[in-house]
N, C-alpha and C positions, 0 to 999 in steps of 0.2 A: 504494500500500500504506500505508494510514493508520496501521498499527501499527508502522511503521518510520520513525524520525525521520531528519531530514536528516544528522545526524552519523553515524548508522549506515550510511546509504547512501554517504556520502563515504569512510568507512573500509573499505568492502567491497572485496574483490579477486576477480578471476575465478578459478574453480577450475582449477588447473594440470593436473589429472588427467582431468577429464570429457571434454575433446575428444579424448583419446588412448586411451580405455578400450574402444572397440568391439572391438578384436582380442581383448582379455582376456575380454570378455563372451562373444563368439562361441566362444572356446576353452573356457571353462568349460561353456557349454551343450552344446557338441558332444562334449567328452571327459571331463567330470567331473561328470556328473549325480549320482553317489553323494556326492561332496563337497558339492555344492550342497544336496542333500536333508539331509545331516547338519547343515549350517549352519542350515537352516530348523528342523529338529527340535530341535536341542540348544543353539543360540545364540539363535534368535529365539523360542523357546518354542512352536513349532507342532508339538507332539509327534505329532499325528495326520496330519501331512503325508505324502502318498504320492508326491509329485513336486514338484520346485521348479526354477525357472530364475532366472538372474541377469538382472535388468532394467537396473540402473544400477550403475556403480562410479564413485564420486567421491572427493574427497580425504578425506571423513569415513567412508566405509564402502560397504556393498553393500546395494542394494535387491533383495529377492527376491520373486518371484511363486510362490505355492504352492497346490497342490490339497490340501485337507484334508477330513476327515470332515464338517466344517461348511461346506464349499464353498471358493471361491476366497478367498485371503488375500494381502495384501501385507505384507511385514515388512522391517524395517531392522536391519542388524547393523553396528555401528561397529567401526572398526579399533582394536585394543587399545592401540597405542602412540601414539594421537592422529592428527591429520591428516597425510596424505601431502603432500610438498612438490613432487613431480614424478612423471611417469608411470613412471619407472624403478622406483619403489618398489611398483608395483601387484602384481607377482608375489610378492614377499616378503610383503606384507601379506595377500594372499589365501591363500597357503600357510599363514601363521600362523593365519588363521581356520579353515582346514581342520583343522589340528592341534588347535586348541582345541575344535572341534566333535566330533572323534573322541574326544578325551580326555573330553569331557563325556558321551559316550554311556554308557548303563547297561552294566555289566559290564566296563568298561574300567578 
């Protein structure tokens, strides 16, 4: 990766959340499609989304896949309080995103 210098590589650390996020991703996709769609529509700016799934959760946020009027889109929503430090924080951070998304919905 020529755009990353040696100092940046040396200072990098492994994501403490990514290896432990699969259960949360599966749970969101199985049980909280409405919350995931709200995140896509109101936090990721995909207002025409008709369906969305969680693809990745890492320390910085959530990557969503969405079906929109314009076709498939991928979007990123960052955690509002900054990076997570461990997997225990996933639930609280995702619940916060859900609350933010619902609050941002028109008519709320």
